[in-house]
MARKELO-478794 format. One record per residue (C-alpha): residue number from 0; z, y, x. Coordinates in steps of 0.2 Angstrom, whole numbers, plus 5000, padded with zeros to 4 digits. Example, Ala and Ser with C-alpha at 12.3 -4.5 7.8 and 13.67 -1.06 7.14 Angstrom:
2
+-----+------+------+------+
|   i |    z |    y |    x |
+-----+------+------+------+
|   0 | 5039 | 4978 | 5062 |
|   1 | 5036 | 4995 | 5068 |
+-----+------+------+------+
***
This chain:
473
+-----+------+------+------+
|   i |    z |    y |    x |
+-----+------+------+------+
|   0 | 5316 | 5761 | 5486 |
|   1 | 5333 | 5770 | 5481 |
|   2 | 5338 | 5788 | 5478 |
|   3 | 5357 | 5789 | 5472 |
|   4 | 5366 | 5806 | 5468 |
|   5 | 5383 | 5806 | 5464 |
|   6 | 5398 | 5817 | 5464 |
|   7 | 5402 | 5813 | 5481 |
|   8 | 5383 | 5813 | 5488 |
|   9 | 5366 | 5809 | 5491 |
|  10 | 5365 | 5792 | 5498 |
|  11 | 5347 | 5780 | 5498 |
|  12 | 5335 | 5771 | 5507 |
|  13 | 5325 | 5780 | 5520 |
|  14 | 5304 | 5783 | 5519 |
|  15 | 5295 | 5783 | 5502 |
|  16 | 5290 | 5796 | 5491 |
|  17 | 5302 | 5810 | 5488 |
|  18 | 5316 | 5810 | 5474 |
|  19 | 5313 | 5793 | 5474 |
|  20 | 5323 | 5789 | 5493 |
|  21 | 5333 | 5798 | 5503 |
|  22 | 5319 | 5809 | 5513 |
|  23 | 5319 | 5826 | 5521 |
|  24 | 5313 | 5835 | 5505 |
|  25 | 5329 | 5830 | 5494 |
|  26 | 5340 | 5831 | 5510 |
|  27 | 5336 | 5850 | 5513 |
|  28 | 5340 | 5851 | 5496 |
|  29 | 5354 | 5843 | 5492 |
|  30 | 5361 | 5851 | 5511 |
|  31 | 5354 | 5870 | 5502 |
|  32 | 5366 | 5863 | 5485 |
|  33 | 5378 | 5860 | 5494 |
|  34 | 5381 | 5878 | 5507 |
|  35 | 5377 | 5886 | 5491 |
|  36 | 5391 | 5880 | 5485 |
|  37 | 5402 | 5883 | 5500 |
|  38 | 5394 | 5902 | 5500 |
|  39 | 5400 | 5904 | 5483 |
|  40 | 5418 | 5897 | 5486 |
|  41 | 5420 | 5911 | 5500 |
|  42 | 5413 | 5926 | 5488 |
|  43 | 5430 | 5920 | 5476 |
|  44 | 5441 | 5919 | 5492 |
|  45 | 5435 | 5935 | 5499 |
|  46 | 5434 | 5925 | 5516 |
|  47 | 5422 | 5931 | 5530 |
|  48 | 5404 | 5931 | 5524 |
|  49 | 5398 | 5917 | 5542 |
|  50 | 5403 | 5899 | 5534 |
|  51 | 5407 | 5885 | 5546 |
|  52 | 5402 | 5867 | 5544 |
|  53 | 5405 | 5851 | 5553 |
|  54 | 5393 | 5839 | 5553 |
|  55 | 5396 | 5821 | 5561 |
|  56 | 5384 | 5806 | 5560 |
|  57 | 5389 | 5786 | 5564 |
|  58 | 5374 | 5777 | 5573 |
|  59 | 5361 | 5775 | 5560 |
|  60 | 5343 | 5772 | 5570 |
|  61 | 5339 | 5786 | 5556 |
|  62 | 5356 | 5797 | 5559 |
|  63 | 5347 | 5810 | 5574 |
|  64 | 5331 | 5814 | 5559 |
|  65 | 5343 | 5817 | 5547 |
|  66 | 5354 | 5828 | 5558 |
|  67 | 5341 | 5838 | 5561 |
|  68 | 5336 | 5841 | 5544 |
|  69 | 5354 | 5846 | 5540 |
|  70 | 5358 | 5857 | 5552 |
|  71 | 5343 | 5864 | 5553 |
|  72 | 5346 | 5871 | 5535 |
|  73 | 5362 | 5876 | 5535 |
|  74 | 5355 | 5886 | 5551 |
|  75 | 5344 | 5893 | 5538 |
|  76 | 5357 | 5898 | 5526 |
|  77 | 5365 | 5908 | 5541 |
|  78 | 5377 | 5895 | 5544 |
|  79 | 5388 | 5891 | 5558 |
|  80 | 5387 | 5872 | 5563 |
|  81 | 5399 | 5863 | 5573 |
|  82 | 5389 | 5848 | 5578 |
|  83 | 5400 | 5835 | 5585 |
|  84 | 5387 | 5821 | 5586 |
|  85 | 5391 | 5803 | 5585 |
|  86 | 5407 | 5799 | 5577 |
|  87 | 5418 | 5791 | 5564 |
|  88 | 5421 | 5797 | 5548 |
|  89 | 5438 | 5800 | 5551 |
|  90 | 5434 | 5810 | 5566 |
|  91 | 5425 | 5823 | 5556 |
|  92 | 5436 | 5824 | 5545 |
|  93 | 5452 | 5828 | 5555 |
|  94 | 5435 | 5841 | 5565 |
|  95 | 5435 | 5850 | 5550 |
|  96 | 5453 | 5854 | 5548 |
|  97 | 5455 | 5855 | 5569 |
|  98 | 5439 | 5867 | 5568 |
|  99 | 5445 | 5879 | 5552 |
| 100 | 5431 | 5875 | 5544 |
| 101 | 5423 | 5878 | 5526 |
| 102 | 5417 | 5860 | 5523 |
| 103 | 5412 | 5846 | 5532 |
| 104 | 5393 | 5832 | 5530 |
| 105 | 5396 | 5814 | 5537 |
| 106 | 5379 | 5808 | 5538 |
| 107 | 5383 | 5790 | 5536 |
| 108 | 5381 | 5777 | 5525 |
| 109 | 5396 | 5767 | 5526 |
| 110 | 5395 | 5750 | 5524 |
| 111 | 5377 | 5748 | 5517 |
| 112 | 5363 | 5742 | 5527 |
| 113 | 5350 | 5750 | 5542 |
| 114 | 5338 | 5757 | 5529 |
| 115 | 5352 | 5768 | 5519 |
| 116 | 5360 | 5785 | 5524 |
| 117 | 5371 | 5797 | 5513 |
| 118 | 5377 | 5815 | 5517 |
| 119 | 5394 | 5813 | 5513 |
| 120 | 5404 | 5832 | 5507 |
| 121 | 5421 | 5836 | 5512 |
| 122 | 5430 | 5853 | 5506 |
| 123 | 5439 | 5863 | 5521 |
| 124 | 5452 | 5851 | 5522 |
| 125 | 5441 | 5837 | 5531 |
| 126 | 5443 | 5829 | 5513 |
| 127 | 5433 | 5822 | 5500 |
| 128 | 5427 | 5834 | 5486 |
| 129 | 5435 | 5831 | 5467 |
| 130 | 5424 | 5826 | 5455 |
| 131 | 5423 | 5845 | 5448 |
| 132 | 5417 | 5854 | 5464 |
| 133 | 5404 | 5837 | 5468 |
| 134 | 5397 | 5841 | 5450 |
| 135 | 5395 | 5857 | 5452 |
| 136 | 5385 | 5852 | 5467 |
| 137 | 5372 | 5844 | 5459 |
| 138 | 5372 | 5857 | 5446 |
| 139 | 5365 | 5868 | 5460 |
| 140 | 5354 | 5856 | 5468 |
| 141 | 5345 | 5854 | 5450 |
| 142 | 5346 | 5873 | 5444 |
| 143 | 5346 | 5887 | 5455 |
| 144 | 5333 | 5894 | 5466 |
| 145 | 5341 | 5896 | 5485 |
| 146 | 5341 | 5910 | 5494 |
| 147 | 5339 | 5909 | 5512 |
| 148 | 5346 | 5919 | 5529 |
| 149 | 5335 | 5933 | 5537 |
| 150 | 5328 | 5930 | 5554 |
| 151 | 5344 | 5943 | 5558 |
| 152 | 5355 | 5933 | 5551 |
| 153 | 5353 | 5915 | 5552 |
| 154 | 5363 | 5903 | 5560 |
| 155 | 5367 | 5891 | 5574 |
| 156 | 5371 | 5875 | 5582 |
| 157 | 5387 | 5872 | 5593 |
| 158 | 5389 | 5856 | 5602 |
| 159 | 5409 | 5849 | 5601 |
| 160 | 5411 | 5832 | 5608 |
| 161 | 5428 | 5832 | 5612 |
| 162 | 5434 | 5827 | 5595 |
| 163 | 5435 | 5809 | 5599 |
| 164 | 5445 | 5811 | 5612 |
| 165 | 5456 | 5820 | 5601 |
| 166 | 5457 | 5808 | 5585 |
| 167 | 5464 | 5797 | 5602 |
| 168 | 5476 | 5808 | 5605 |
| 169 | 5482 | 5813 | 5589 |
| 170 | 5482 | 5793 | 5585 |
| 171 | 5497 | 5791 | 5598 |
| 172 | 5504 | 5807 | 5593 |
| 173 | 5508 | 5797 | 5577 |
| 174 | 5529 | 5797 | 5574 |
| 175 | 5527 | 5779 | 5569 |
| 176 | 5512 | 5773 | 5584 |
| 177 | 5526 | 5764 | 5595 |
| 178 | 5511 | 5766 | 5609 |
| 179 | 5527 | 5758 | 5621 |
| 180 | 5530 | 5741 | 5613 |
| 181 | 5511 | 5739 | 5611 |
| 182 | 5508 | 5742 | 5630 |
| 183 | 5522 | 5730 | 5635 |
| 184 | 5515 | 5715 | 5623 |
| 185 | 5499 | 5717 | 5634 |
| 186 | 5488 | 5710 | 5618 |
| 187 | 5472 | 5704 | 5621 |
| 188 | 5460 | 5711 | 5606 |
| 189 | 5443 | 5706 | 5602 |
| 190 | 5433 | 5720 | 5590 |
| 191 | 5418 | 5720 | 5581 |
| 192 | 5412 | 5736 | 5582 |
| 193 | 5393 | 5730 | 5570 |
| 194 | 5383 | 5744 | 5584 |
| 195 | 5390 | 5759 | 5576 |
| 196 | 5401 | 5772 | 5583 |
| 197 | 5416 | 5760 | 5584 |
| 198 | 5407 | 5755 | 5601 |
| 199 | 5412 | 5770 | 5605 |
| 200 | 5428 | 5775 | 5602 |
| 201 | 5440 | 5759 | 5598 |
| 202 | 5438 | 5754 | 5618 |
| 203 | 5445 | 5773 | 5620 |
| 204 | 5459 | 5771 | 5608 |
| 205 | 5464 | 5751 | 5616 |
| 206 | 5464 | 5761 | 5636 |
| 207 | 5474 | 5772 | 5625 |
| 208 | 5486 | 5760 | 5622 |
| 209 | 5485 | 5748 | 5635 |
| 210 | 5477 | 5735 | 5627 |
| 211 | 5465 | 5721 | 5633 |
| 212 | 5449 | 5719 | 5624 |
| 213 | 5432 | 5712 | 5623 |
| 214 | 5421 | 5722 | 5612 |
| 215 | 5404 | 5715 | 5600 |
| 216 | 5388 | 5719 | 5595 |
| 217 | 5394 | 5737 | 5604 |
| 218 | 5379 | 5748 | 5607 |
| 219 | 5378 | 5759 | 5598 |
| 220 | 5359 | 5760 | 5593 |
| 221 | 5360 | 5757 | 5576 |
| 222 | 5354 | 5740 | 5575 |
| 223 | 5366 | 5729 | 5564 |
| 224 | 5368 | 5711 | 5570 |
| 225 | 5375 | 5710 | 5555 |
| 226 | 5377 | 5713 | 5535 |
| 227 | 5389 | 5728 | 5540 |
| 228 | 5402 | 5724 | 5526 |
| 229 | 5418 | 5721 | 5533 |
| 230 | 5417 | 5701 | 5522 |
| 231 | 5422 | 5684 | 5528 |
| 232 | 5403 | 5679 | 5524 |
| 233 | 5397 | 5691 | 5537 |
| 234 | 5409 | 5688 | 5551 |
| 235 | 5405 | 5670 | 5556 |
| 236 | 5401 | 5673 | 5576 |
| 237 | 5418 | 5685 | 5580 |
| 238 | 5429 | 5671 | 5569 |
| 239 | 5420 | 5658 | 5577 |
| 240 | 5424 | 5668 | 5594 |
| 241 | 5443 | 5670 | 5590 |
| 242 | 5441 | 5650 | 5586 |
| 243 | 5441 | 5647 | 5603 |
| 244 | 5455 | 5655 | 5610 |
| 245 | 5461 | 5668 | 5622 |
| 246 | 5464 | 5685 | 5610 |
| 247 | 5477 | 5688 | 5599 |
| 248 | 5470 | 5698 | 5586 |
| 249 | 5451 | 5700 | 5579 |
| 250 | 5451 | 5716 | 5574 |
| 251 | 5432 | 5723 | 5564 |
| 252 | 5424 | 5739 | 5558 |
| 253 | 5409 | 5746 | 5545 |
| 254 | 5398 | 5757 | 5552 |
| 255 | 5409 | 5775 | 5551 |
| 256 | 5427 | 5767 | 5555 |
| 257 | 5434 | 5769 | 5538 |
| 258 | 5436 | 5753 | 5534 |
| 259 | 5448 | 5737 | 5544 |
| 260 | 5448 | 5719 | 5543 |
| 261 | 5457 | 5710 | 5554 |
| 262 | 5455 | 5689 | 5559 |
| 263 | 5469 | 5680 | 5566 |
| 264 | 5472 | 5672 | 5583 |
| 265 | 5466 | 5656 | 5577 |
| 266 | 5451 | 5664 | 5568 |
| 267 | 5457 | 5664 | 5550 |
| 268 | 5454 | 5680 | 5539 |
| 269 | 5470 | 5690 | 5539 |
| 270 | 5461 | 5696 | 5522 |
| 271 | 5454 | 5712 | 5521 |
| 272 | 5466 | 5716 | 5506 |
| 273 | 5480 | 5715 | 5515 |
| 274 | 5476 | 5727 | 5530 |
| 275 | 5483 | 5740 | 5519 |
| 276 | 5499 | 5728 | 5513 |
| 277 | 5501 | 5727 | 5531 |
| 278 | 5501 | 5744 | 5536 |
| 279 | 5512 | 5748 | 5523 |
| 280 | 5526 | 5735 | 5526 |
| 281 | 5527 | 5744 | 5542 |
| 282 | 5526 | 5762 | 5536 |
| 283 | 5540 | 5758 | 5522 |
| 284 | 5550 | 5746 | 5535 |
| 285 | 5555 | 5764 | 5547 |
| 286 | 5556 | 5778 | 5530 |
| 287 | 5569 | 5766 | 5521 |
| 288 | 5578 | 5770 | 5538 |
| 289 | 5576 | 5791 | 5533 |
| 290 | 5572 | 5790 | 5516 |
| 291 | 5583 | 5777 | 5507 |
| 292 | 5574 | 5784 | 5487 |
| 293 | 5561 | 5790 | 5485 |
| 294 | 5548 | 5779 | 5493 |
| 295 | 5528 | 5778 | 5487 |
| 296 | 5514 | 5770 | 5489 |
| 297 | 5498 | 5771 | 5479 |
| 298 | 5479 | 5761 | 5479 |
| 299 | 5465 | 5758 | 5467 |
| 300 | 5466 | 5747 | 5451 |
| 301 | 5456 | 5736 | 5459 |
| 302 | 5465 | 5730 | 5475 |
| 303 | 5481 | 5718 | 5478 |
| 304 | 5497 | 5720 | 5468 |
| 305 | 5505 | 5714 | 5484 |
| 306 | 5508 | 5731 | 5488 |
| 307 | 5518 | 5733 | 5472 |
| 308 | 5528 | 5718 | 5478 |
| 309 | 5531 | 5727 | 5496 |
| 310 | 5537 | 5743 | 5488 |
| 311 | 5548 | 5736 | 5476 |
| 312 | 5554 | 5725 | 5491 |
| 313 | 5560 | 5743 | 5500 |
| 314 | 5567 | 5751 | 5483 |
| 315 | 5550 | 5760 | 5480 |
| 316 | 5539 | 5766 | 5464 |
| 317 | 5520 | 5757 | 5466 |
| 318 | 5506 | 5768 | 5455 |
| 319 | 5488 | 5763 | 5453 |
| 320 | 5473 | 5776 | 5455 |
| 321 | 5457 | 5776 | 5448 |
| 322 | 5445 | 5767 | 5460 |
| 323 | 5438 | 5780 | 5470 |
| 324 | 5444 | 5786 | 5489 |
| 325 | 5446 | 5804 | 5481 |
| 326 | 5455 | 5796 | 5467 |
| 327 | 5465 | 5787 | 5478 |
| 328 | 5470 | 5804 | 5486 |
| 329 | 5474 | 5816 | 5472 |
| 330 | 5487 | 5803 | 5466 |
| 331 | 5495 | 5798 | 5483 |
| 332 | 5499 | 5820 | 5483 |
| 333 | 5506 | 5819 | 5464 |
| 334 | 5519 | 5805 | 5468 |
| 335 | 5522 | 5810 | 5488 |
| 336 | 5516 | 5794 | 5493 |
| 337 | 5522 | 5789 | 5513 |
| 338 | 5505 | 5775 | 5511 |
| 339 | 5490 | 5772 | 5503 |
| 340 | 5473 | 5768 | 5502 |
| 341 | 5462 | 5756 | 5494 |
| 342 | 5459 | 5736 | 5495 |
| 343 | 5442 | 5736 | 5506 |
| 344 | 5453 | 5739 | 5521 |
| 345 | 5457 | 5755 | 5519 |
| 346 | 5472 | 5762 | 5523 |
| 347 | 5477 | 5782 | 5521 |
| 348 | 5492 | 5788 | 5529 |
| 349 | 5495 | 5807 | 5528 |
| 350 | 5504 | 5809 | 5542 |
| 351 | 5487 | 5809 | 5548 |
| 352 | 5476 | 5816 | 5535 |
| 353 | 5471 | 5810 | 5517 |
| 354 | 5456 | 5796 | 5523 |
| 355 | 5454 | 5781 | 5526 |
| 356 | 5457 | 5777 | 5547 |
| 357 | 5455 | 5762 | 5555 |
| 358 | 5462 | 5768 | 5569 |
| 359 | 5477 | 5771 | 5562 |
| 360 | 5479 | 5756 | 5551 |
| 361 | 5476 | 5749 | 5569 |
| 362 | 5489 | 5759 | 5580 |
| 363 | 5503 | 5755 | 5565 |
| 364 | 5496 | 5736 | 5563 |
| 365 | 5498 | 5733 | 5581 |
| 366 | 5514 | 5743 | 5579 |
| 367 | 5521 | 5733 | 5569 |
| 368 | 5516 | 5717 | 5578 |
| 369 | 5524 | 5724 | 5594 |
| 370 | 5538 | 5726 | 5586 |
| 371 | 5541 | 5712 | 5576 |
| 372 | 5535 | 5699 | 5591 |
| 373 | 5523 | 5686 | 5579 |
| 374 | 5507 | 5683 | 5580 |
| 375 | 5495 | 5687 | 5567 |
| 376 | 5495 | 5672 | 5557 |
| 377 | 5513 | 5673 | 5557 |
| 378 | 5516 | 5691 | 5549 |
| 379 | 5505 | 5685 | 5538 |
| 380 | 5514 | 5673 | 5532 |
| 381 | 5527 | 5687 | 5527 |
| 382 | 5519 | 5696 | 5511 |
| 383 | 5516 | 5687 | 5493 |
| 384 | 5499 | 5675 | 5495 |
| 385 | 5489 | 5685 | 5481 |
| 386 | 5465 | 5678 | 5477 |
| 387 | 5455 | 5689 | 5470 |
| 388 | 5440 | 5685 | 5462 |
| 389 | 5424 | 5696 | 5464 |
| 390 | 5412 | 5694 | 5449 |
| 391 | 5400 | 5705 | 5439 |
| 392 | 5390 | 5705 | 5423 |
| 393 | 5372 | 5712 | 5422 |
| 394 | 5369 | 5725 | 5412 |
| 395 | 5353 | 5730 | 5400 |
| 396 | 5349 | 5747 | 5394 |
| 397 | 5353 | 5743 | 5374 |
| 398 | 5372 | 5738 | 5382 |
| 399 | 5386 | 5750 | 5374 |
| 400 | 5399 | 5748 | 5393 |
| 401 | 5409 | 5759 | 5382 |
| 402 | 5411 | 5750 | 5367 |
| 403 | 5415 | 5734 | 5376 |
| 404 | 5430 | 5742 | 5384 |
| 405 | 5437 | 5749 | 5372 |
| 406 | 5435 | 5731 | 5359 |
| 407 | 5443 | 5725 | 5376 |
| 408 | 5459 | 5734 | 5376 |
| 409 | 5461 | 5733 | 5357 |
| 410 | 5462 | 5713 | 5362 |
| 411 | 5477 | 5714 | 5375 |
| 412 | 5485 | 5731 | 5366 |
| 413 | 5497 | 5719 | 5352 |
| 414 | 5499 | 5707 | 5368 |
| 415 | 5518 | 5708 | 5373 |
| 416 | 5514 | 5699 | 5390 |
| 417 | 5498 | 5712 | 5394 |
| 418 | 5498 | 5729 | 5399 |
| 419 | 5485 | 5739 | 5395 |
| 420 | 5478 | 5751 | 5407 |
| 421 | 5463 | 5761 | 5405 |
| 422 | 5462 | 5776 | 5416 |
| 423 | 5446 | 5768 | 5426 |
| 424 | 5440 | 5756 | 5414 |
| 425 | 5450 | 5742 | 5406 |
| 426 | 5463 | 5733 | 5417 |
| 427 | 5475 | 5720 | 5411 |
| 428 | 5491 | 5717 | 5420 |
| 429 | 5500 | 5699 | 5415 |
| 430 | 5516 | 5693 | 5422 |
| 431 | 5507 | 5684 | 5436 |
| 432 | 5490 | 5689 | 5436 |
| 433 | 5479 | 5704 | 5431 |
| 434 | 5459 | 5706 | 5426 |
| 435 | 5449 | 5723 | 5428 |
| 436 | 5434 | 5728 | 5419 |
| 437 | 5424 | 5744 | 5426 |
| 438 | 5405 | 5751 | 5425 |
| 439 | 5399 | 5753 | 5443 |
| 440 | 5395 | 5771 | 5447 |
| 441 | 5380 | 5766 | 5456 |
| 442 | 5375 | 5750 | 5446 |
| 443 | 5370 | 5744 | 5432 |
| 444 | 5382 | 5733 | 5428 |
| 445 | 5400 | 5729 | 5425 |
| 446 | 5414 | 5725 | 5441 |
| 447 | 5426 | 5711 | 5434 |
| 448 | 5439 | 5709 | 5447 |
| 449 | 5453 | 5697 | 5446 |
| 450 | 5469 | 5691 | 5454 |
| 451 | 5479 | 5675 | 5451 |
| 452 | 5492 | 5664 | 5465 |
| 453 | 5476 | 5653 | 5466 |
| 454 | 5455 | 5656 | 5466 |
| 455 | 5454 | 5644 | 5454 |
| 456 | 5466 | 5655 | 5443 |
| 457 | 5456 | 5671 | 5446 |
| 458 | 5441 | 5665 | 5444 |
| 459 | 5445 | 5655 | 5427 |
| 460 | 5452 | 5672 | 5421 |
| 461 | 5439 | 5684 | 5426 |
| 462 | 5426 | 5672 | 5418 |
| 463 | 5435 | 5673 | 5402 |
| 464 | 5434 | 5691 | 5401 |
| 465 | 5416 | 5689 | 5405 |
| 466 | 5414 | 5679 | 5389 |
| 467 | 5420 | 5691 | 5379 |
| 468 | 5407 | 5702 | 5385 |
| 469 | 5393 | 5692 | 5384 |
| 470 | 5399 | 5687 | 5364 |
| 471 | 5398 | 5704 | 5359 |
| 472 | 5381 | 5710 | 5368 |
+-----+------+------+------+
***
């Protein structure tokens, strides 16, 4: 059993002893700490005393239990709770803004298996807490006595089931969502929604876009039909379905619908890393028509360099951020990026909001296909082709990870063909390939990601650096 506390929230497996799992007592403690954090911010800003928090959840089996504990705790703190029910992560993020709330709690463990759940914390902009704010919530959870509201100042729960519809409408109203072109193309898609909230909202999006569709695993029961991470090894069902023909595109989302993967009309993976690349290419191609310079994009250090190549094709500038959505969005704001995200299928489009959103990604991707008249496989061939190998090094309690990373950095500092970046572990860029070593935030491992023009080259580079680490242990 597992309980993980981090600056982004609390997550763990359901059932077991307190302190070791995600259980009602720890949920109360952490929710109270978050509410206390918000309360302090309101006092400093001299806002009204009553705070408002939006709560949304994915389709996990444990979702109703966790929601009841979260909402009851917030009511006990005197909060007004806007319960939007079964909703995607981006829907909940947007709902915080639309309700002008002080924050939000998303009840989801994202791509983790069904026995997991989590509380993900948002600020008043509907964005994930900064590292500093997340650390403060953790400090409050461990250090403070809590103060709950007296009976006459208890909060209340207000239900709002309109947010899914409003989310879809907001996507259709995006400047670069070419709804007319999509409708004229008469797309037929097959979507795997993993028996979670994607099965509720994606049909509404497809209907609004005039897209004919078939949903696999569309019942929002939380009984995931397969491993919910949208990777090729987990998607045999929909890939087989696509090979049978009759569909223009396969679409896969994770349980909270912030990650997105496409499957070509012939049943081959479009490539999870290329979700962002393809959407960015479309956005840049449109933005360059009205903005000849100053175009910028951002992804994290472990994402494909194809985004850099595409960005430079349009005269733009690519920047890399440390791994983690909040790090990417912070960098995007800093450089004024028109598009950004992560190589795990996460598209962040600022015109909508600063959060990964599969609905936005779908609308922009279909707009690109419709305007170009391409099939998915034809579109994929227009992008630089790279392969990423993902390896790991298991650590022992005696391993000095920081010393290892310093040593690796020193090894390549004088190499004229290498550029070293140490904002998140160590990444070494060569002219045609790169390797990135970073300590995991959730497991006792070093992640070793490497990219080259073939999988063999990428894996060879990664394992070469892994051997350097092994020799140092």
